[in-house]
KOLDOTOR-204230 format. One record per residue: chain; x, y, z of N, C-alpha, C, CB in turn. Coordinates in steps of 0.1 Angstrom, whole numbers, plus 5000, padded with zeros to 4 digits. Glycine has a CB too. Layout:
BEGIN
<chain=A, n.u=X, n.v=Y, n.w=Z, ca.u=X, ca.v=Y, ca.w=Z, c.u=X, c.v=Y, c.w=Z, cb.u=X, cb.v=Y, cb.w=Z> $
...
This chain:
BEGIN
<chain=A, n.u=5949, n.v=3459, n.w=9664, ca.u=5958, ca.v=3468, ca.w=9671, c.u=5960, c.v=3464, c.w=9685, cb.u=5951, cb.v=3483, cb.w=9670> $
<chain=A, n.u=5973, n.v=3463, n.w=9689, ca.u=5976, ca.v=3458, ca.w=9702, c.u=5974, c.v=3469, c.w=9713, cb.u=5990, cb.v=3453, cb.w=9702> $
<chain=A, n.u=5972, n.v=3464, n.w=9725, ca.u=5971, ca.v=3474, ca.w=9736, c.u=5984, c.v=3481, c.w=9739, cb.u=5966, cb.v=3466, cb.w=9749> $
<chain=A, n.u=5995, n.v=3475, n.w=9737, ca.u=6008, ca.v=3481, ca.w=9739, c.u=6009, c.v=3493, c.w=9729, cb.u=6019, cb.v=3471, cb.w=9737> $
<chain=A, n.u=6006, n.v=3491, n.w=9717, ca.u=6007, ca.v=3502, ca.w=9707, c.u=5998, c.v=3513, c.w=9711, cb.u=6004, cb.v=3497, cb.w=9693> $
<chain=A, n.u=5985, n.v=3510, n.w=9715, ca.u=5976, ca.v=3520, ca.w=9719, c.u=5981, c.v=3528, c.w=9731, cb.u=5962, cb.v=3513, cb.w=9723> $
<chain=A, n.u=5987, n.v=3522, n.w=9741, ca.u=5992, ca.v=3529, ca.w=9752, c.u=6004, c.v=3538, c.w=9749, cb.u=5995, cb.v=3520, cb.w=9764> $
<chain=A, n.u=6013, n.v=3532, n.w=9742, ca.u=6026, ca.v=3540, ca.w=9738, c.u=6022, c.v=3552, c.w=9729, cb.u=6036, cb.v=3530, cb.w=9731> $
<chain=A, n.u=6014, n.v=3549, n.w=9719, ca.u=6010, ca.v=3560, ca.w=9710, c.u=6003, c.v=3571, c.w=9717, cb.u=6002, cb.v=3555, cb.w=9698> $
<chain=A, n.u=5993, n.v=3568, n.w=9725, ca.u=5986, ca.v=3578, ca.w=9732, c.u=5993, c.v=3585, c.w=9743, cb.u=5973, cb.v=3572, cb.w=9738> $
<chain=A, n.u=6002, n.v=3579, n.w=9749, ca.u=6011, ca.v=3586, ca.w=9759, c.u=6020, c.v=3596, c.w=9752, cb.u=6020, cb.v=3575, cb.w=9767> $
<chain=A, n.u=6025, n.v=3592, n.w=9741, ca.u=6034, ca.v=3601, ca.w=9733, c.u=6025, c.v=3613, c.w=9728, cb.u=6040, cb.v=3594, cb.w=9721> $
<chain=A, n.u=6013, n.v=3611, n.w=9723, ca.u=6004, ca.v=3622, ca.w=9719, c.u=6001, c.v=3631, c.w=9730, cb.u=5991, cb.v=3616, cb.w=9712> $
<chain=A, n.u=5998, n.v=3625, n.w=9742, ca.u=5995, ca.v=3633, ca.w=9754, c.u=6007, c.v=3642, c.w=9758, cb.u=5991, cb.v=3625, cb.w=9765> $
<chain=A, n.u=6019, n.v=3636, n.w=9758, ca.u=6031, ca.v=3644, ca.w=9761, c.u=6033, c.v=3655, c.w=9751, cb.u=6043, cb.v=3635, cb.w=9762> $
<chain=A, n.u=6031, n.v=3652, n.w=9738, ca.u=6033, ca.v=3663, ca.w=9728, c.u=6022, c.v=3674, c.w=9729, cb.u=6031, cb.v=3657, cb.w=9714> $
<chain=A, n.u=6010, n.v=3671, n.w=9733, ca.u=6000, ca.v=3681, ca.w=9735, c.u=6003, c.v=3690, c.w=9746, cb.u=5986, cb.v=3674, cb.w=9737> $
<chain=A, n.u=6008, n.v=3684, n.w=9757, ca.u=6011, ca.v=3692, ca.w=9769, c.u=6024, c.v=3701, c.w=9766, cb.u=6014, cb.v=3683, cb.w=9781> $
<chain=A, n.u=6034, n.v=3695, n.w=9760, ca.u=6046, ca.v=3702, ca.w=9757, c.u=6043, c.v=3714, c.w=9747, cb.u=6057, cb.v=3693, cb.w=9751> $
<chain=A, n.u=6036, n.v=3711, n.w=9736, ca.u=6033, ca.v=3722, ca.w=9727, c.u=6024, c.v=3732, c.w=9733, cb.u=6027, cb.v=3716, cb.w=9714> $
<chain=A, n.u=6015, n.v=3728, n.w=9741, ca.u=6006, ca.v=3738, ca.w=9748, c.u=6014, c.v=3747, c.w=9757, cb.u=5995, cb.v=3731, cb.w=9756> $
<chain=A, n.u=6024, n.v=3741, n.w=9764, ca.u=6032, ca.v=3749, ca.w=9773, c.u=6041, c.v=3759, c.w=9765, cb.u=6041, cb.v=3740, cb.w=9781> $
<chain=A, n.u=6046, n.v=3755, n.w=9754, ca.u=6054, ca.v=3763, ca.w=9745, c.u=6045, c.v=3775, c.w=9740, cb.u=6059, cb.v=3756, cb.w=9733> $
<chain=A, n.u=6033, n.v=3773, n.w=9735, ca.u=6025, ca.v=3783, ca.w=9731, c.u=6020, c.v=3793, c.w=9742, cb.u=6013, cb.v=3778, cb.w=9723> $
<chain=A, n.u=6017, n.v=3787, n.w=9753, ca.u=6012, ca.v=3795, ca.w=9764, c.u=6023, c.v=3805, c.w=9769, cb.u=6008, cb.v=3787, cb.w=9776> $
<chain=A, n.u=6035, n.v=3800, n.w=9770, ca.u=6046, ca.v=3808, ca.w=9776, c.u=6053, c.v=3816, c.w=9765, cb.u=6056, cb.v=3800, cb.w=9783> $
<chain=A, n.u=6053, n.v=3812, n.w=9752, ca.u=6058, ca.v=3820, ca.w=9741, c.u=6050, c.v=3832, c.w=9738, cb.u=6061, cb.v=3811, cb.w=9729> $
<chain=A, n.u=6037, n.v=3831, n.w=9740, ca.u=6027, ca.v=3842, ca.w=9737, c.u=6025, c.v=3850, c.w=9749, cb.u=6014, cb.v=3836, cb.w=9731> $
<chain=A, n.u=6033, n.v=3849, n.w=9759, ca.u=6031, ca.v=3856, ca.w=9772, c.u=6036, c.v=3870, c.w=9769, cb.u=6040, cb.v=3849, cb.w=9783> $
<chain=A, n.u=6026, n.v=3880, n.w=9771, ca.u=6029, ca.v=3894, ca.w=9768, c.u=6028, c.v=3902, c.w=9781, cb.u=6020, cb.v=3900, cb.w=9757> $
<chain=A, n.u=6038, n.v=3908, n.w=9786, ca.u=6038, ca.v=3916, ca.w=9798, c.u=6033, c.v=3909, c.w=9810, cb.u=6030, cb.v=3928, cb.w=9795> $
<chain=A, n.u=6037, n.v=3896, n.w=9811, ca.u=6033, ca.v=3888, ca.w=9823, c.u=6018, c.v=3883, c.w=9822, cb.u=6035, cb.v=3896, cb.w=9835> $
<chain=A, n.u=6012, n.v=3885, n.w=9811, ca.u=5998, ca.v=3881, ca.w=9810, c.u=5997, c.v=3868, c.w=9802, cb.u=5989, cb.v=3892, cb.w=9803> $
<chain=A, n.u=5992, n.v=3857, n.w=9807, ca.u=5991, ca.v=3845, ca.w=9800, c.u=5982, c.v=3846, c.w=9788, cb.u=5987, cb.v=3833, cb.w=9809> $
<chain=A, n.u=5985, n.v=3839, n.w=9778, ca.u=5977, ca.v=3839, ca.w=9765, c.u=5965, c.v=3830, c.w=9767, cb.u=5986, cb.v=3835, cb.w=9753> $
<chain=A, n.u=5954, n.v=3836, n.w=9769, ca.u=5941, ca.v=3828, ca.w=9772, c.u=5937, c.v=3819, c.w=9761, cb.u=5930, cb.v=3838, cb.w=9775> $
<chain=A, n.u=5939, n.v=3823, n.w=9748, ca.u=5935, ca.v=3815, ca.w=9737, c.u=5944, c.v=3802, c.w=9736, cb.u=5937, cb.v=3822, cb.w=9724> $
<chain=A, n.u=5956, n.v=3803, n.w=9739, ca.u=5965, ca.v=3791, ca.w=9740, c.u=5961, c.v=3781, c.w=9751, cb.u=5980, cb.v=3795, cb.w=9741> $
<chain=A, n.u=5957, n.v=3787, n.w=9762, ca.u=5953, ca.v=3779, ca.w=9773, c.u=5940, c.v=3771, c.w=9770, cb.u=5951, cb.v=3787, cb.w=9786> $
<chain=A, n.u=5931, n.v=3778, n.w=9764, ca.u=5918, ca.v=3772, ca.w=9760, c.u=5920, c.v=3761, c.w=9750, cb.u=5908, cb.v=3783, cb.w=9755> $
<chain=A, n.u=5928, n.v=3764, n.w=9739, ca.u=5930, ca.v=3754, ca.w=9729, c.u=5937, c.v=3742, c.w=9735, cb.u=5938, cb.v=3760, cb.w=9717> $
<chain=A, n.u=5947, n.v=3744, n.w=9743, ca.u=5954, ca.v=3733, ca.w=9750, c.u=5945, c.v=3724, c.w=9758, cb.u=5966, cb.v=3738, cb.w=9758> $
<chain=A, n.u=5936, n.v=3730, n.w=9766, ca.u=5927, ca.v=3723, ca.w=9774, c.u=5917, c.v=3715, c.w=9765, cb.u=5919, cb.v=3732, cb.w=9783> $
<chain=A, n.u=5912, n.v=3721, n.w=9754, ca.u=5903, ca.v=3714, ca.w=9745, c.u=5910, c.v=3702, c.w=9738, cb.u=5898, cb.v=3724, cb.w=9734> $
<chain=A, n.u=5922, n.v=3704, n.w=9734, ca.u=5929, ca.v=3693, ca.w=9728, c.u=5932, c.v=3682, c.w=9738, cb.u=5943, cb.v=3698, cb.w=9723> $
<chain=A, n.u=5935, n.v=3685, n.w=9751, ca.u=5937, ca.v=3675, ca.w=9761, c.u=5924, c.v=3667, c.w=9764, cb.u=5942, cb.v=3681, cb.w=9774> $
<chain=A, n.u=5913, n.v=3674, n.w=9764, ca.u=5900, ca.v=3668, ca.w=9766, c.u=5896, c.v=3659, c.w=9755, cb.u=5889, cb.v=3678, cb.w=9769> $
<chain=A, n.u=5898, n.v=3664, n.w=9742, ca.u=5895, ca.v=3655, ca.w=9731, c.u=5904, c.v=3643, c.w=9730, cb.u=5896, cb.v=3663, cb.w=9718> $
<chain=A, n.u=5917, n.v=3645, n.w=9733, ca.u=5926, ca.v=3634, ca.w=9733, c.u=5922, c.v=3623, c.w=9744, cb.u=5940, cb.v=3638, cb.w=9735> $
<chain=A, n.u=5919, n.v=3628, n.w=9756, ca.u=5915, ca.v=3619, ca.w=9767, c.u=5902, c.v=3611, c.w=9763, cb.u=5912, cb.v=3627, cb.w=9779> $
<chain=A, n.u=5892, n.v=3618, n.w=9757, ca.u=5880, ca.v=3610, ca.w=9753, c.u=5883, c.v=3600, c.w=9743, cb.u=5870, cb.v=3620, cb.w=9748> $
<chain=A, n.u=5892, n.v=3604, n.w=9733, ca.u=5895, ca.v=3594, ca.w=9722, c.u=5903, c.v=3582, c.w=9728, cb.u=5904, cb.v=3601, cb.w=9712> $
<chain=A, n.u=5913, n.v=3585, n.w=9737, ca.u=5920, ca.v=3574, ca.w=9743, c.u=5911, c.v=3565, c.w=9751, cb.u=5931, cb.v=3580, cb.w=9753> $
<chain=A, n.u=5902, n.v=3571, n.w=9759, ca.u=5893, ca.v=3562, ca.w=9766, c.u=5884, c.v=3554, c.w=9757, cb.u=5884, cb.v=3571, cb.w=9775> $
<chain=A, n.u=5880, n.v=3560, n.w=9746, ca.u=5872, ca.v=3552, ca.w=9737, c.u=5880, c.v=3541, c.w=9730, cb.u=5866, cb.v=3561, cb.w=9726> $
<chain=A, n.u=5893, n.v=3543, n.w=9728, ca.u=5901, ca.v=3533, ca.w=9722, c.u=5902, c.v=3521, c.w=9731, cb.u=5915, cb.v=3539, cb.w=9719> $
<chain=A, n.u=5902, n.v=3523, n.w=9744, ca.u=5904, ca.v=3513, ca.w=9753, c.u=5890, c.v=3505, c.w=9756, cb.u=5909, cb.v=3518, cb.w=9766> $
<chain=A, n.u=5879, n.v=3512, n.w=9755, ca.u=5866, ca.v=3506, ca.w=9758, c.u=5858, c.v=3502, c.w=9746, cb.u=5859, cb.v=3516, cb.w=9766> $
<chain=A, n.u=5861, n.v=3507, n.w=9734, ca.u=5852, ca.v=3505, ca.w=9723, c.u=5855, c.v=3492, c.w=9716, cb.u=5855, cb.v=3516, cb.w=9712> $
<chain=A, n.u=5845, n.v=3487, n.w=9708, ca.u=5846, ca.v=3475, ca.w=9700, c.u=5855, c.v=3477, c.w=9688, cb.u=5833, cb.v=3469, cb.w=9696> $
<chain=A, n.u=5856, n.v=3490, n.w=9684, ca.u=5863, ca.v=3494, ca.w=9672, c.u=5874, c.v=3504, c.w=9675, cb.u=5853, cb.v=3499, cb.w=9660> $
<chain=A, n.u=5885, n.v=3500, n.w=9681, ca.u=5895, ca.v=3510, ca.w=9685, c.u=5902, c.v=3517, c.w=9674, cb.u=5905, cb.v=3504, cb.w=9694> $
<chain=A, n.u=5902, n.v=3511, n.w=9662, ca.u=5909, ca.v=3517, ca.w=9650, c.u=5902, c.v=3530, c.w=9646, cb.u=5909, cb.v=3507, cb.w=9639> $
<chain=A, n.u=5889, n.v=3530, n.w=9647, ca.u=5881, ca.v=3542, ca.w=9644, c.u=5885, c.v=3554, c.w=9653, cb.u=5866, cb.v=3540, cb.w=9644> $
<chain=A, n.u=5887, n.v=3551, n.w=9666, ca.u=5891, ca.v=3561, ca.w=9675, c.u=5906, c.v=3565, c.w=9674, cb.u=5888, cb.v=3556, cb.w=9689> $
<chain=A, n.u=5914, n.v=3556, n.w=9668, ca.u=5928, ca.v=3559, ca.w=9665, c.u=5928, c.v=3570, c.w=9655, cb.u=5936, cb.v=3547, cb.w=9661> $
<chain=A, n.u=5919, n.v=3569, n.w=9645, ca.u=5918, ca.v=3579, ca.w=9634, c.u=5914, c.v=3592, c.w=9641, cb.u=5908, cb.v=3575, cb.w=9624> $
<chain=A, n.u=5905, n.v=3592, n.w=9650, ca.u=5901, ca.v=3605, ca.w=9657, c.u=5913, c.v=3611, c.w=9664, cb.u=5890, cb.v=3602, cb.w=9667> $
<chain=A, n.u=5921, n.v=3603, n.w=9670, ca.u=5934, ca.v=3608, ca.w=9677, c.u=5943, c.v=3614, c.w=9667, cb.u=5941, cb.v=3596, cb.w=9685> $
<chain=A, n.u=5944, n.v=3608, n.w=9655, ca.u=5953, ca.v=3614, ca.w=9645, c.u=5947, c.v=3627, c.w=9640, cb.u=5955, cb.v=3604, cb.w=9633> $
<chain=A, n.u=5934, n.v=3628, n.w=9639, ca.u=5928, ca.v=3641, ca.w=9635, c.u=5930, c.v=3651, c.w=9646, cb.u=5913, cb.v=3639, cb.w=9633> $
<chain=A, n.u=5930, n.v=3647, n.w=9659, ca.u=5933, ca.v=3657, ca.w=9670, c.u=5947, c.v=3662, c.w=9669, cb.u=5931, cb.v=3650, cb.w=9683> $
<chain=A, n.u=5956, n.v=3654, n.w=9663, ca.u=5970, ca.v=3658, ca.w=9662, c.u=5972, c.v=3669, c.w=9651, cb.u=5979, cb.v=3646, cb.w=9659> $
<chain=A, n.u=5963, n.v=3671, n.w=9642, ca.u=5964, ca.v=3681, ca.w=9631, c.u=5967, c.v=3695, c.w=9636, cb.u=5952, cb.v=3681, cb.w=9623> $
<chain=A, n.u=5960, n.v=3700, n.w=9646, ca.u=5964, ca.v=3713, ca.w=9652, c.u=5978, c.v=3714, c.w=9658, cb.u=5954, cb.v=3718, cb.w=9662> $
<chain=A, n.u=5983, n.v=3702, n.w=9662, ca.u=5997, ca.v=3702, ca.w=9667, c.u=6007, c.v=3703, c.w=9656, cb.u=5999, cb.v=3690, cb.w=9676> $
<chain=A, n.u=6004, n.v=3697, n.w=9644, ca.u=6013, ca.v=3696, ca.w=9633, c.u=6013, c.v=3708, c.w=9625, cb.u=6010, cb.v=3684, cb.w=9625> $
<chain=A, n.u=6002, n.v=3714, n.w=9622, ca.u=6001, ca.v=3725, ca.w=9613, c.u=6010, c.v=3737, c.w=9616, cb.u=5987, cb.v=3730, cb.w=9612> $
<chain=A, n.u=6010, n.v=3742, n.w=9628, ca.u=6019, ca.v=3754, ca.w=9631, c.u=6034, c.v=3751, c.w=9628, cb.u=6018, cb.v=3758, cb.w=9645> $
<chain=A, n.u=6039, n.v=3739, n.w=9629, ca.u=6052, ca.v=3736, ca.w=9626, c.u=6055, c.v=3735, c.w=9612, cb.u=6056, cb.v=3723, cb.w=9633> $
<chain=A, n.u=6045, n.v=3733, n.w=9603, ca.u=6047, ca.v=3732, ca.w=9589, c.u=6050, c.v=3746, c.w=9583, cb.u=6034, cb.v=3726, cb.w=9582> $
<chain=A, n.u=6045, n.v=3757, n.w=9590, ca.u=6047, ca.v=3770, ca.w=9585, c.u=6061, c.v=3775, c.w=9589, cb.u=6037, cb.v=3780, cb.w=9591> $
<chain=A, n.u=6068, n.v=3769, n.w=9599, ca.u=6081, ca.v=3773, ca.w=9603, c.u=6092, c.v=3766, c.w=9594, cb.u=6083, cb.v=3770, cb.w=9617> $
<chain=A, n.u=6088, n.v=3755, n.w=9587, ca.u=6098, ca.v=3747, ca.w=9580, c.u=6101, c.v=3754, c.w=9567, cb.u=6093, cb.v=3733, cb.w=9577> $
C-alpha cells in the first residue's frame, strides 16, 4: 500500500467524518440546543480515525489498520442506507 493512497484515503475519510458530524449536530438541533449525542459520536469517530491513521503511518502492517479505518466508516455509511 503506497503512502500516497494512505494519505488521500484518510484525508477523505476525515473530511467525511467532519461533514457528516456537522450535518447530524445541526440537523438534530432542537430549540437552539445542540444534540449532545451527535457531538459525542462525532468526537469518538474522529479520535478512532486519528488513531487508525497514525497507526497506518507508523505500523509494520498498515493494511490491518486500513481495515480498522474501513470499520470506522460503518457508522458513517449505515444512516444513509436507510434513506435510500
